[in-house]
C-alpha positions in Angstrom: 0.9 -48.4 -13.3 4.7 -46.5 -14.8 6.2 -44.5 -12.9 7.2 -41.0 -13.3 10.2 -39.0 -12.4 9.8 -35.8 -9.7 10.0 -33.2 -13.3 7.8 -35.8 -14.8 5.3 -35.4 -11.9 4.7 -31.3 -11.8 4.7 -31.6 -15.2 1.6 -33.7 -15.3 0.6 -32.2 -12.8 0.6 -27.8 -13.8 -1.0 -29.4 -17.2 -3.3 -31.1 -15.4 -3.5 -27.4 -13.6 -3.9 -25.2 -16.5 -6.3 -23.7 -19.0 -3.9 -23.3 -22.5 -1.3 -25.8 -21.2 2.1 -25.1 -24.2 5.9 -25.0 -23.1 6.3 -20.9 -21.7 2.8 -21.7 -19.5 3.8 -24.5 -18.0 7.9 -23.3 -17.9 6.5 -20.2 -15.4 3.5 -22.2 -14.1 6.8 -24.7 -12.9 8.4 -21.9 -11.6 5.9 -20.1 -9.8 4.5 -23.2 -8.5 7.4 -24.7 -7.6 10.5 -22.1 -7.4 12.6 -23.3 -9.5 13.7 -22.5 -13.1 12.6 -24.3 -15.8 14.4 -23.9 -19.3 11.8 -24.4 -21.8 13.1 -27.2 -24.3 13.8 -28.8 -21.1 9.8 -28.4 -20.3 9.1 -29.6 -24.1 11.7 -32.7 -23.5 9.7 -33.9 -20.4 6.4 -32.9 -22.6 7.1 -35.3 -25.0 8.1 -37.7 -22.4 4.7 -37.9 -21.0 2.8 -37.2 -24.6 5.3 -40.9 -25.9 4.4 -42.9 -22.4 0.9 -41.7 -23.5 0.4 -39.1 -20.1 -0.9 -36.6 -22.0 -1.6 -35.8 -25.3 -1.1 -32.9 -28.0 -2.8 -30.5 -31.2 -1.2 -27.7 -32.2 -3.1 -25.1 -31.5 -4.6 -21.7 -33.5 -2.0 -19.3 -34.9 -2.0 -15.5 -33.3 0.0 -12.0 -34.4 2.0 -12.1 -31.0 3.6 -15.4 -32.0 3.8 -13.8 -35.6 1.8 -16.6 -37.3 3.0 -19.6 -35.7 1.0 -22.1 -33.9 2.3 -23.0 -30.5 1.5 -27.0 -29.5 -1.1 -27.5 -26.7 -1.2 -29.8 -24.2 -3.9 -31.9 -22.3 -3.5 -34.6 -20.3 -5.1 -38.0 -21.5 -7.3 -40.6 -19.0 -4.3 -42.9 -18.3 -2.2 -39.7 -17.2 -4.6 -38.7 -14.8 -4.9 -42.8 -13.3 -1.5 -42.2 -13.0 -1.2 -39.7 -11.0 -3.9 -41.1 -8.6 -2.1 -43.8 -8.6 1.1 -41.9 -7.1 -1.2 -39.3 -5.1 -2.7 -43.6 -3.6 0.8 -44.5 -2.7 2.8 -40.9 -1.5 -1.2 -40.5 0.6 -0.5 -44.6 2.5 3.2 -43.7 2.9 2.5 -40.5 5.0 0.4 -42.7 7.1 3.1 -44.2 8.3 4.9 -41.9 9.3 5.4 -42.4 13.4 3.5 -38.5 15.0 7.1 -38.8 17.0 7.7 -35.7 18.6 4.4 -34.1 17.4 2.1 -33.7 21.4 5.7 -34.4 23.2 5.3 -31.0 25.1 
């Protein structure tokens, strides 16, 4: 199973959340959900990396007048992407379950 960095994992999760995931919408959601800013070129780099790894796929959307007739690249998670994210979640939950409950009920 392939490993993901924190940024890759966050971007993949955001692609899964959004109805229409493209560079700007992913960057806006990232900032909204994490409180951290990220540049559009950085988002595009991560999306391309995830696509190369087979975790997302993309297609060109329709052109719109608000974009001056330009089309945007839309991303969606692949079944493999869902499998990887599920594996990451299981591993994290297992690790969290092993943390001793020190200090929680000490009065």
